[in-house]
C-alpha positions in Angstrom: -56.4 27.4 33.7 -54.5 27.5 36.9 -54.5 24.1 38.6 -55.6 22.4 35.5 -53.6 19.1 34.7 -50.9 19.5 32.1 -50.8 17.0 29.1 -48.1 14.5 29.3 -45.1 15.5 27.2 -44.8 13.3 24.1 -41.9 11.9 22.4 -39.4 14.2 20.7 -39.8 12.7 17.3 -42.3 10.5 15.3 -39.4 8.2 14.4 -40.3 4.5 15.2 -37.6 3.0 17.5 -37.5 -0.9 17.3 -36.0 -2.3 20.5 -34.8 -5.9 20.1 -34.6 -7.9 23.3 -33.8 -11.5 24.3 -34.9 -13.9 26.8 -32.5 -14.3 29.8 -31.2 -17.8 30.9 -33.6 -17.6 33.8 -36.5 -17.1 31.4 -35.5 -19.9 29.1 -35.3 -22.3 32.1 -38.8 -21.2 33.4 -40.2 -21.9 29.8 -38.5 -25.3 29.8 -39.4 -26.4 33.3 -42.7 -24.5 33.7 -41.9 -22.7 37.1 -39.0 -20.8 38.6 -38.8 -23.6 41.6 -38.5 -26.4 39.2 -35.8 -24.4 37.2 -34.0 -23.8 40.6 -34.3 -27.4 41.4 -32.7 -28.3 38.1 -29.8 -25.9 38.2 -28.8 -26.5 41.9 -29.0 -30.2 41.4 -26.1 -30.0 38.9 -24.3 -27.9 41.5 -24.6 -24.7 39.7 -25.3 -21.1 41.3 -28.9 -20.3 40.7 -28.4 -17.0 42.1 -26.1 -16.0 39.2 -29.2 -16.8 37.0 -31.6 -14.5 39.1 -28.8 -11.6 39.2 -28.5 -11.8 35.5 -32.2 -11.7 34.9 -32.8 -8.8 37.3 -29.9 -6.7 35.8 -31.3 -7.4 32.1 -34.9 -6.5 33.2 -33.9 -3.3 34.9 -31.8 -2.4 31.7 -34.8 -3.0 29.4 -37.1 -0.9 31.6 -34.6 2.0 31.7 -34.0 1.6 27.9 -37.7 1.6 27.2 -38.3 4.8 29.2 -35.6 6.5 27.7 -36.5 5.6 24.1 -40.2 6.6 24.6 -39.1 10.1 25.1 -37.5 10.1 21.9 -39.8 8.3 19.6 -42.4 5.6 19.2 -41.1 2.4 20.6 -41.9 -1.2 19.4 -40.4 -4.0 21.4 -39.6 -7.2 19.4 -38.4 -10.6 20.9 -35.4 -12.2 19.2 -37.3 -15.2 18.0 -39.6 -12.8 15.9 -36.6 -10.9 14.3 -36.3 -13.1 11.2 -40.0 -12.3 10.1 -40.1 -8.8 11.4 -40.5 -6.2 8.6 -38.2 -3.1 9.6 -39.4 0.2 8.2 -37.1 2.0 5.9 -36.8 5.0 8.4 -36.8 2.9 11.6 -34.0 3.3 14.1 -33.1 -0.2 15.6 -31.8 -0.7 19.3 -30.4 -4.0 20.3 -30.1 -4.8 24.1 -27.1 -7.2 23.6 -25.3 -9.6 23.3 -23.0 -9.7 20.2 -24.9 -12.4 18.7 -28.2 -10.8 19.0 -26.7 -7.7 17.4 -25.3 -9.8 14.5 -28.6 -11.8 14.1 -30.6 -8.4 13.8 -28.2 -6.8 11.5 -28.7 -9.8 9.1 -32.5 -8.9 8.7 -32.3 -5.1 8.8 -32.1 -3.3 5.6 -29.5 -0.5 6.1 -31.4 1.0 9.0 -29.0 2.4 11.6 -28.4 0.1 14.4 -27.3 0.7 18.1 -25.7 -2.1 20.0 -26.3 -1.6 23.8 -24.7 -3.6 26.6 -27.3 -4.3 29.4 -24.7 -5.7 31.8 -20.9 -4.5 31.1 -19.6 -6.6 34.1 -20.9 -9.8 32.6 -20.7 -9.4 28.9 -17.9 -8.3 26.7 -18.9 -7.1 23.3 -17.2 -5.8 20.2 -20.6 -5.0 18.6 -22.0 -3.4 21.9 -20.3 0.1 22.3 -22.8 1.6 24.3 -24.6 1.1 27.7 -28.1 2.2 28.5 -27.1 5.5 29.9 -25.7 6.4 26.5 -29.1 6.0 24.7 -30.4 9.4 24.8 -27.3 11.1 23.5 -26.8 8.5 20.8 -30.3 8.4 19.6 -30.6 12.4 19.5 -27.2 12.4 17.5 -28.6 9.8 14.9 -31.8 11.8 14.6 -29.8 14.9 13.9 -27.4 13.1 11.4 -24.6 13.8 13.8 -23.4 10.1 14.6 -20.9 8.2 12.6 -21.5 4.7 11.4 -19.3 1.6 10.9 -20.4 -0.1 7.6 -20.6 -3.9 7.5 -20.4 -6.1 4.3 -22.5 -9.4 4.4 -22.1 -12.8 2.7 -24.7 -14.1 0.5 -25.6 -17.6 -0.7 -28.1 -17.8 -3.6 -29.5 -20.9 -4.9 -30.5 -21.7 -8.5 -34.0 -22.2 -7.4 -34.1 -18.4 -6.1 -33.7 -18.8 -2.3 -31.2 -16.7 -0.7 -29.4 -16.4 2.7 -27.1 -13.7 4.1 -24.7 -13.8 6.9 -23.1 -11.1 8.9 -20.2 -13.5 10.2 -20.1 -16.6 8.1 -21.8 -19.1 6.1 -21.4 -22.9 6.6 -21.9 -25.2 3.6 -22.1 -29.0 4.3 -24.0 -31.7 6.0 -26.1 -31.3 9.3 -24.4 -34.4 10.7 -20.7 -35.2 11.1 -20.6 -37.4 7.9 -18.7 -36.0 4.8 -20.2 -33.6 2.6 -19.9 -34.3 -1.2 -20.0 -31.4 -3.7 -18.4 -29.8 -6.7 -16.5 -26.6 -6.0 -15.7 -24.0 -8.8 -14.0 -20.7 -8.8 -12.8 -18.9 -12.0 -11.6 -21.7 -14.3 -10.9 -24.2 -11.5 -13.1 -27.1 -10.6 -12.9 -29.9 -8.1 -14.9 -32.8 -6.8 -14.5 -32.6 -2.9 -15.3 -34.6 0.0 -15.0 -32.6 3.3 -16.6 -31.7 6.6 -17.9 -28.6 5.0 -17.0 -25.1 3.8 -16.7 -21.8 5.8 -17.2 -18.6 4.3 -16.3 -15.5 6.3 -17.0 -11.8 6.2 -14.7 -9.2 7.7 -16.7 -9.2 10.8 -16.5 -12.8 11.1 -12.9 -13.3 10.2 -11.6 -13.2 13.9 -14.2 -15.9 15.0 -15.0 -19.3 13.4 -12.5 -18.7 10.4 -9.6 -17.7 12.7 -10.2 -21.1 14.6 -10.1 -23.2 11.4 -6.9 -21.5 10.2 -5.2 -21.6 13.7 -5.8 -25.6 13.5 -4.3 -25.6 10.0 -1.4 -23.5 11.0 -0.6 -25.6 14.1 -0.6 -28.7 11.9 1.6 -27.3 9.3 3.8 -26.1 11.9 4.0 -29.6 13.6 4.7 -31.4 10.2 7.6 -29.0 9.5 9.3 -29.4 12.8 9.6 -27.2 15.9 11.2 -24.4 13.9 8.7 -24.3 11.1 6.6 -21.2 10.6 2.8 -21.4 10.2 2.0 -21.7 6.4 -1.6 -20.5 6.7 -2.3 -16.9 6.2 -4.3 -14.9 8.7 -7.4 -13.5 6.7 -8.4 -10.8 9.4 -9.8 -7.9 7.4 -11.9 -4.9 7.7 -15.7 -5.1 8.3 -16.4 -3.1 5.2 -14.1 -5.0 2.9 -15.8 -5.9 -0.4 -14.6 -9.4 -0.4 -14.9 -12.7 1.6 -12.6 -15.7 2.4 -13.4 -19.3 2.2 -11.9 -22.4 3.8 -12.7 -26.0 3.2 -12.6 -28.0 6.4 -10.9 -31.4 6.5 -10.8 -32.0 2.7 -10.3 -35.7 1.8 -8.2 -36.5 -1.3 -9.1 -39.9 -3.0 -9.4 -41.3 -6.4 -12.6 -39.3 -7.0 -12.0 -36.3 -5.0 -9.2 -33.6 -4.7 -8.1 -31.2 -2.1 -6.3 -28.3 -3.9 -9.0 -25.6 -4.1 -9.2 -25.3 -0.3 -8.8 -21.7 0.5 -9.3 -18.4 -1.2 -10.9 -15.1 -1.6 -14.4 -14.3 -3.0 -14.9 -10.9 -4.6 -17.1 -9.4 -7.3 -15.2 -11.1 -10.1 -14.7 -14.4 -8.4 -17.7 -15.8 -6.8 -17.5 -19.2 -5.4 -19.9 -22.0 -7.0 -20.9 -25.1 -5.2 -23.0 -27.9 -6.6 -24.5 -30.2 -4.0 -24.0 -34.0 -4.5 -25.7 -34.8 -1.1 -28.9 -36.7 -1.4 -29.9 -35.6 2.1 -29.0 -33.6 5.0 -27.2 -31.0 3.0 -27.6 -27.4 4.3 -26.2 -23.8 4.2 -26.7 -22.0 7.5 -25.5 -18.7 8.5 -23.7 -17.2 11.7 -23.7 -20.4 13.6 -27.6 -20.7 13.8 -28.4 -24.1 12.6 -32.1 -23.3 12.5 -31.6 -20.5 10.0 -30.6 -22.6 7.0 -31.4 -23.4 3.2 -31.7 -27.1 2.2 -28.8 -28.1 -0.1 -29.7 -31.3 -1.7 -28.5 -33.1 -4.8 -28.2 -31.0 -8.0 -28.7 -27.6 -6.2 -26.1 -25.1 -7.1 -25.1 -22.2 -4.7 -23.4 -18.9 -5.7 -21.5 -17.5 -2.9 -20.9 -13.6 -3.2 -20.6 -10.5 -1.2 -24.1 -9.2 -0.6 -25.5 -5.9 -1.9 -27.0 -5.5 1.4 -24.8 -3.6 4.1 -25.3 -3.1 7.7 -24.9 0.1 9.5 -23.5 0.2 13.2 -23.5 3.3 15.2 -20.3 4.1 16.8 
């Protein structure tokens, strides 16, 4: 009828879009100190610029509102806070949008099950991001391309630690195997026909995505030491393991291995692939752990007698590019 109110336009698709968000620094401070005034007092007492916290919060909130409004025109939107991602069950046909930073993208990718993921940078003037190729203004075009099967992906291979009690943990960037504290980790390390009793400050296992992060820093230190020991003209002896995100292999490096009468330091660096998993048997009566992607709260207990098998995971991530 003329003049009758028209029904609101619905989403273009019935696809569920999961929008993963995080707290800003300001929100974290308010949670800790109860009010924004107390948070401001704490920050300014230390001589920091509280206005920077406010600006960051304002820009992120604005990006979140804009992203939500855009996505609601394209599908059914469900927002998920970062802390709930480990227990969230992503649907097989869900589309995932992460409102950055890189760490949030990696953490979400770890719990997805092959669903396409879009990394969005909410504040390009503040954050770099190799996993954040898009800004909020790109969302409409990118999501439509994905729904029509026209958007390419970059595949990401993950690392996996599986214990002999059935527990499993995957990593997008790297795994750490060792002690919670700074005391030495004791374990037996095995690969192929080689086995060693070792004492070290832990083992780093890196994926292709993580090879330019923690692993690079470990090897940079080793290269610097070897160069110093050989004199000023010596060349670094440690290889650079940087490799593609979709590579079907991993690299491991033992940190600060200590040779003694009962421990060796020969099996300290190598490649892990389908035919050469890395086996580690814990000899740590307490505080032994395996954690992933630098998140110490995301861990498996790794006490005496437990065996871990480190392999390339069958699970794969898919990042829209």
